[in-house]
N, C-alpha and C positions, 0 to 999 in steps of 0.2 A: 166591703174594705176591709182587709184583715186589720190586727191590731196594732196598734206600733206597737217595739221590742222598746224597750226600756231595762238599761243596764244598770246597776244598784254596784258602786264599790264603796268600801267604806269596814272598816276592822272590827265595827262594834255590833254586833247583830240587829239588838236592839233596833239601831239607826235603819238596817237594810232590812228587818223585818217591819217597822214601822210606815217607808215609802215604800215598801210593795203593798204592801198592805192599801195605803190611799193612792198609786196610781192603778193596783187593780180594780180597785173599786171605780176610777173614772174612765174603767177600760182599756188599760195598757196590758200588755205581758210587761212582763219582766223578769229578768233575770240578775243575780245577786253574786257578788263576790267578793270575799275579805281581801284581796290582794290585786296588787298592779298585775302579777304573773296567773292568777285564775280569771282575770277579769279578759286580759288576751286572749288566751285558750278558750272561752266562753263566745270572743268574737272570731275564733275560728270558725265555728260551728253555725253563729246565724248575725244575719245581718240586723244592728243595732241603728234604732234611727236618734235614741238620744244617751247618753251616757252622763251620771249621775256618780262624781267621783269626790273623794274627800281630801283635802290637804295632804292629809298628815297621812302615809301608810306607811306599813313595814316593808322595807326592802326598798323599790323604786318609790320614788315620790309620786305627790299627786300630778305636778307641772308634769315631771317623767313622761309619767303616764299618761297625761294631756299630748305631748306632741308627739308620744307615737301610737296613739289612735286617731290622731290628724294626718300621718305619717299612713296608714292606713286606710284609711276609711275617710277621706276628707268633707264628704257630706254628712259624716254621723256630729251632730251639737252636741258641746261637752259643755256641764255646768259643775262647777268648784263647789264644792261642801265646805266651813271652815271655824275651826271656834276662834281664830285668830285673825280676824278679818280687821284690814287695814288700808288703804291706797298701796301700797308697795304689793300685798298679793293681789290687790283685784288688777291693780297695773301689769305685772307679771302675767297674771293667768288669762287679760283680752291682748296683751303681745302676742301671745302662745295662743292665739284664737278662741279663745275659751267664751261662751256665749254670754254667760252670765255666773255670778255666784250665790248660793245662799251661807247666810249664818246661822250657825251651831249654836245654842240648841233654838228649835224652831218655837218662835213663839205663837206661832198663826198655823195651822198645819196647811192652810189653802195654800199659804203661801209657795210651796214648795210645787204642788200642781200647778199655780200658775207661771211659773217660770217656767216649767217643763213645756205647759201645753205653747206659752207662746216659743218656745224653742220649735219647739214642732211646728207650728204655724211658719216660724223662720224655714226651718227644713222645706217644709210645704213651700213657700213660695219659689224658694231655692230653685226645688225640682222644676217647680214651672217653668221658671225662666229658662234653665236647660234645655227645656222641650223644647221653648221656640228657638233658642241657639240650634237648637238640631235643627227645629221644621224652616231655619232662615238658611243654613248651610244646606237642607236639599231645593229649596228655592232655588241658592243659587248653582247648584250645579246642574238644577232646569233651567235655568238662565243661560248660565253658560254651554250646554249640548246646543239651548237653542238660538244662541248668535252665532255660533260652529257650522249649524245645520243650517242659517238664515246667509252664513259667509260664502257656503258651499253651493248655494244657489248661485249666489251672483254671479260667484267665480265658474260656474258653468254658462249662467248667461254670456257673459264674457266671452267664453271659452267659442262656443256657436258663432258670434259674429265673429269671430278674432278668428279663428283655424278653418284653412281652407279646405283642407285635402279632408277628404270625408272620412276615411280608415283613421287618421290620428284624433279628428274631432269625435267618433264614435267608441275609440280608446281610452281619451278623454275622461267621455258620459262614461262609462263602465268603471274606470278607477275611482273618479268621483263616487257612484251609488255606492262598491263595495267599500270602499275606505269609512263614507259617514255611517251606513250599516253594520261593519264591522262583520261579512259573513266571509267564508271560505272561498265559496260559488258565486259567480255571478256573470249570466249572459244578454248580450244584447243579439236580437235574432229580427233578421231581417224576413219580409216577405220576397217571392220568387212568384210574380205573378202569373209564369207560362205554365211552371210547373205546380202551382198551387202546394208549395214547400218552403219553408224555412230555415235557415242554414245560419250558424254564427258568424255576425260581421266583426266580436269583441267581446271578450272573458276574461274571469280571474280563475282562476284553480281547478281549470282546466285543461286537460294534455291534447297536445299539438293533434294528435292523431284523431284524437273524440271532435278537436277544434272543424278540421279539415273533413270528417269522413260524415257528420250526425244532419242528417235531415228531418225533419217534423212536416208531418201533415195536416193542414189545416183542419181542426177537427179533434188532433189527436191528443186525449193524455190533456193536462191542465195547461201548458203554452199554447198547444194548439184550439183549444176552448178560446183562451184569450182572442187569438189573433182572430176568431172566424166570428165572435160575439161583437170584441171593439170594447167589455167589459172587462174589469180587472176581478182577479181571483184571489183571499187570503186564505191562509189553511192554518187557522190554530190549535187543532190538534189532529195530529197526521195517526193518530190510531183512531177516532172516530169518524173522520170527513170520508163520506164516499167519494169522493173526486181523485181520490189518487190511488185508490181500491188496484185499479184497473193496469199495467204496465203497456207502456210505449212500442206497438207491435212494428212501427216503422222505424226504429233505430237500428242501427250497425252495431253501436256500442253500448252493453246495458251498464255502463259507468255515467253514461248521463243522467238515469235515472236511479244510480244507485242510493243515493238520497233524493227524496221525492222533492220538486221545486213545491215551495207553499208561499210564494207571491207572486207575481206574473202582470204584469200591467203592459198593457196597449201600445203605442205609438200613435198617435194621432193628428192628424194633418187635414180640417175639414173634412170629417168626420170619416174618413180613410187610413187604414191600420196600414202603417209602415210595417210595422214588427212589434216584437215586446222583448220587455227587458224580464231575467228571471233573477230569482237571489236564491237560497236556500243555506244551511249549515249556520248559521250565526253563530260566531266562539264566544259567546256567552250563555249559549242555550236558551236565552230565552227565546219566545213565540215573539213572533212581527205583529204591530199594532196598526191601527189605521192612519195613524200618522206616517209612520214607516211608507205606506203607501199613497198618502197626498207625496210625499218627501219623492218617490219614481216618477210619481206621476208628475210631479214639477219638472225633472229631468225629461219629459218627454218632445217638450217642444221649447221654444223660446217664448210661446204666446204663453203657452201652461207654467212655462218659468214666474212671467209678470205675473198672472193671476196668483198664483200660490206664495209669490214675495210678499203681493199685498195682504192676502192672508197670516202668513207668518207675522208683518208687521205688526198688525191689528193685534195677534197674540200673545207676541211680545212688551206692546203695550201693555196690556191686562196681564202679564207676566210683570211687569217693572213695576206697575199700579199697584199689585198682591205685597210685593215683595217691599216694595217703601213701605207699605202701610203697615207690616211685619215688624221693619224695620223700628217706626215710629213709637209701633206700640212696645218693642222691647226693649228701645232707650227711655219711656216714657217710666216704663216699670221698672228699671235701674235705677234713676232718679228717683223714684217716690222711694225705693224702698231705701236708698241714699239719706234724702229727708229722714224718713222714716227711724235712722240709724243717730242721725246726728242730734233729731228733737231728741230721743231718747237717753244721747251720752248727756247733753245740755241737761236734761232734768235730773239724769241721777247726780251730777256736778249738784246742782241746785238743790236737792233735797237733802246730800249732804252738807252741804254751806247750813241749812235753813235749821236741821240735825242740832248742829253745833251749836250754831246764835238760840236756839229755843233751847238748850241743854245750860249752856254758860248762862244764860239770861235768870232762869230758874236758881241756879244754885249762887248765884251772885245775891239774889232773895233770902236767900238760904243766911249766906254769910250775913248780909246786914240785918237778920230781924237778932242775932245771936247778942249775948247783951257779955260782957262789950261788942258789939260789930268788926266781924273781922277784917281790917280795913287792908292789909299786908293782901291777904289771899280776893277781897272784893279789887283789888286792882287789878290782883294777875288776872282774873275774869276779865274787867273791866278793858284790859288788853288784847284777850283772847278775842272778846266781843269784836271790836276793833280790826283786829286783823282779819276776822271771817270776813267781815261787811267790806274790807277792801280785796279780798278773794273774787267775790263775787261780783263786783265792780270790773273786777280784770275776766273774767268771764264771758261778765256783757262786752269788754272790750273785743275778746276776740272771737265774738262773732259779729259783732260791727265788723273786723276787719275781713270775715270772710265771705259779709253780704255786701263790701266792700262800701258800704254807705260812711263812712268816717272819714273825713275830710284831713280835718284837722291835721296842721304841721307843726311834728316835733324839733324844735327850735336848740337842743341846747348843744354843745361842741361835743363832736364825737371821731376819736382817732380809729380809724377804722382796723388798723395793724392790732387793737387793744382788742377789739370786733372780732377779729380771727384767730388771734390767742385765745382768747375764751372760749368760742365754742369749738375750738380744735380739743381745749380741756372739756368744757361738758359732755363733748360726743365720745369721749374715747372708749366710754362701758363701749358701745356701738363697733367701733370702726378696730379697738384692741381687744378688748375684752372677751366679748361677745366672738369677733372672728377667732381669735387664739381658741377658746374652746372649744370650735366648731375644727380644729388643726389647718385653720387657711391666717394666711398673713396680708394682711392689708397694712402702706406702705403712707403714710400720710406727711404728704413736705409742704414746710411754709417759706414763701419766700417774701420778705415784708419788702417793701420800698418806702420809698423819701416821701413822704405825703403831706400835705395840709389834711388840717381838719373838714371835717363838712359836717352839718347843723343835722342834728336826727336824737333818737331815744336810741341809745347805749342797748337797754335790754333786750327793744324789741330788731334789730336789728342781727345782735347776737341770736336771737330763734329764728331769724331768715337763713343764715350766714347758717347753723346747725342742722335745716329742714335740710340745706342747702348739700350736708355732707351725710347726710343719714340716706339721702337718695342716689349719694354716687354709691355708699356703700352696695346697696342694692342690685345698683345697674354693672357693679364690677362681679357677679353670678362669680365668689371665688376670690382668687390672690389677683392683686392690682394695686395701682396705687394713685393717691389724690392729691393734686396737689394745688397751692392754695396761694395767691401771690395780690402782691398791692400795686397800682400805680399811679398816676399824677399828670395828666396832659397842662395842670395847668388851670383849665377851666372845670376839670370834674375830677373825681376822684373813683377811683376803679378799682374792684373786689371781684377777683375769676375765683369758680371751683371747677378743676378740670380734672376727668377719672382717662383712662382707658377700657370700660367696658361697653356693653353692648353698643351704646347709643341708639339711635332714636330715628323712627322713621318719616316721611318729610307729614303724615296723617297728625301722627302723633308731635312735633315741634308746631304746627300749626294749634293745634286744640289742648296743650298740653297748661295753656293758664285758664280754661273755662272749669267752673265750677261743677264738678261729678263726675269730671272725665276721669280716669284711673286708667293705666295698664298692671294694677297690680291685681291680684284673684282677689286679696280681701281688705282691697284701700277702698275708703269712703271720696274720694277725690278730690278730695281741701286747701290741703298740706302746699299746691302750688299758687291755689286761688288765696289764700290766705296770704304768699309769700307778696304776691302781685298786689292786696290791696295796702299791705305796709309799706312797700317800695315807691311805691304810689304815693301817699301821703305823704313820703319822704320827697317827695321834686325829682323821683329818681326814674329811670330805666334799666329793663333787664334783658338782657341779647342772649339767645340761646343760639351755640353752635352746633350742630351735630348731626352724622352719619351713621347708621348701621351699620356694625359690629367696629366702630371707627373709636367711641369713646364718644364725648361731650365736655364740654367748658358753658358752663354757666357766666355768665360777668352785670356785675352790676355797675351801677352809675351812679355817682351823687352829683350833688352841686358843694363847691367849694364854700366854705366859709369865708367871706367875707370880711379883713382887717376889722374890728370895730375902732373908731375914730377918741381919744383918748380927751375928753375936756376937764376943766378943771373944777370940781366935786367942790361942793359946796354943805354948810349943815343941811340947807333945805333942799339940796339933788339926794343928800343921803334918808330913807324914807324914816327909818329908826331913829332918827333927829329929829325929826321935826314934827313935834306933837297933834297931838287929833280932841279936838275935844269933846265934849258929849254933844250926840246931834241927834237931829229929830229921823228916825227910820222909820221906813211905812212897810212892812212885811202882807205879802200879797201869795196866799198858797191855799187852792181849797183842800189840803189835808190837815185836820186840827194835830196831828202828831209833827209835821214839817211846818208848821205856824210855833208849835211852842217849844223847837229845840233849835228854831233859829230865834226864838226871844230869849230865850238862857245863853246863847252864844253870844249877845248883843248887850245884853243885861251886864254880863261880865266885863263890858269894855265899859262899861258906865255909859251908856246910847241909852235915850228915852223910843221905846218902841209902840208902836201903832199897828193893830194886826187886822188885818179883810180876809174875807173867805171867797169872795170871786171879785174878778175887773170890773163891775158898775159897782159893787163898793169901794172900792178902792179907790176909784176917780172921785167917786163925788166923794169919801174923807180926806182925799188930797186936795179937790179945790175948796172946800171948805175949811181948812188944818195945817194943809200944806207941808213939805216934810225937807227934813236935806239929802235923802237919800231913799229911793224907794229899792226894793229888793222883790222879783217878782217871778213867780212858777211860769214855766210857760204853755204845757198843756191845763185847760181849765175848760168848765161848761163855762156857754156866755161868751165871754172876751178872754181871748185868748193873751199870753204875754206879749204878744209881737202888741196886741192893740192899747195894753196898761202901757208899753213902752212909749209907743206915739203920742196917745193922751197924753199923759205928765207929759214928753216934750214941745207939744204943743199950749200949754199952759206955762210952763217954765222949762223953755230948753235949759235951764245952766243947771239945772236937775240932775245929778248920775242916775242913771239905771241900771240894774245888775239884775243880768236874765239868770234863773238855774232850771236846770229841765237833766233827767236821765234819755233824752234823745240826743240823736249826733247831730245838731244843730251847727253845726262848725262847716257841712257841707252848704249853709245859706251865708258862705257871707255878704252878697249884697241886701238881702233882707237884713241881716245885724246892723248895715251899714246905715241905710232906709230907718231902721224904727229909733236909732241913737242912743244901739244899746252900748253901753262902757264897757261892760266885764259880763262875760257869759263863764259859769263856773256847772262844771257837770258833776248831776249826781249818780252816784252819792260822793260827798263831802266833809274833808274830814271838819273838826272844828279849827282848827288849825289854820287850815286853807280857806276856808270860812269868812272866819278874821281877818289875813291877811288882803283877802281884795275888800274888804270893808272898810280898813285903813287906809289900804292905799288909792280904794275910790273916789275917797274923802280926802285925804292928802292932795289927788290930783285935782278935783275942785277948788278946793280952797289956792291949788298951785296957780292957775290962772282961768278959774273957771270953766265951763262947759263952753265954750263958743269956738273954741281953738280947735281946727279939724286932727284929729289920731285916731291910728286905730282901735279899734276895742281890743281890751284882752282877753286872752281864752286862756281856763286853768280845766 
């Protein structure tokens, strides 16, 4: 295998030399350029597998060079080098289809080669997928040809049963043969038993005087020999086959043999030769093959048609199965590729978050070890740690949206007109700034209606509408208009996004919400799947109305919020006005870190805390000492959180239980009710939410005991 060509673009000669040496040692062929212009000149002379380019270049920037490289050679993978690594530069590079980026200076020389190697592996996989696509297209052409030929055979068989006049039947017969084999000359000759000669009963591409005058004796030339022996002749090489070297002496016009017959088939009925079919001068120039001979054999008689049709059907089934297997292989390959890209993206996000958490924690230790401790700096770093943890939780929720395992129902009151305006503002960089930079104008029009509120999460719904706007912009393929409108029929609140773009085919409409299905060249097929998951959790529906070249309308339907019933509020109804005295709280978690953390949260409120490391220990401790509140993790070795809750409720039904877990357990609402869970907390949980849940649960228990049936609270 030839060495892969790697293009290195950096205005620093030392970087070019280091990377060239490193990649050459790995068996790659390298080309180096100090500017974007020089790099593009090198690309004109060589096929580049991977381009490693600096973000900051004299003249044309690295991002612009990335766009130009992808324009010239879409299969070339591009890796960005930058000394100014940030989320914005990484996002910009990825949006322009960069494979990855490397931060300079290199902390580890193995890192650049590792990234380049992965880029080469991705390129190899892409080429393999393209080869599968090409093979699939070839098989589709073969299948189409087989289907067309099969139809021709069926039509011919029907014609033989339906056409009464022999001249019409033979003319139809030779027309099918000429059209199907795409030949310039074809003739059907019948045997005159009295003269022992053959004459042309039907033809294509022969002059009338030839048809009228030509006679061939049995045994003369190709057609005469076929008629005499009752066996077909297929000539693949006119130059080397001795059977066509001698001219026909019995013809009255040498135009009949000016292009030698290369395929001749006997017409047989009960082993009696009635005539022959001759074809020559294929327009494509390709030689005839055995399947062409089989096709002509099938046309020779009604019985032969039935036999050949059965054979063709079997071949068709095999071709279909082979095509189906190839399609499944291709789909699975694309699915695995998308899963790999998704996993890589999630790993990248979490590694960034963990790097930030580790760094801030180490700096926090430094601040606290100073004399005196740097309190303000420590507070700031603690706040950053909290922010990073919440970002990690948001990443997990996005994954749950994609996998559609979250079924918690957001309950905040939301105005879809506000959601619509926020989404238009958030996406302005896409539909306005980016399009104007390309010289394209996209008009976005809002038609807000008079609508009631719906229940949901405003941030998540804004994300949904923003993604629909992004999709609409891409569907325009240039200038166009996008209209967002809201309305209500009293039961539902509706928000629609309409564009006058390319529209969708029925197949795309049917599969639009499938994970990993995408019509974009470099998409992962996750956006609409996430949208579906979010709207489903909001108790809503999505409808898609679209026709090819007619644009699309996607409508969201969400339930109207029922008007709240006003009640007289007392001090006891206001949770903050009802004091919560010190309570005995039992914490069950197999994580030492979590037990210590939750203990600190509760001791700050003045509660007395007991700790258990597993479910069995917790139930034994509860049986001996009791508790006013039990807080249990879900996933633990031995007894699970469900079993702990059931054991507590069995001993003391009025003792409330809070279940805390990182799993999306909101989908199992029947199990929550059956276990007697009073509150569900999602990990990670902030100290404020944790303490609020504890105090609220204790207040509820103090109000009316736990005997009254009520829905468990989910946070």
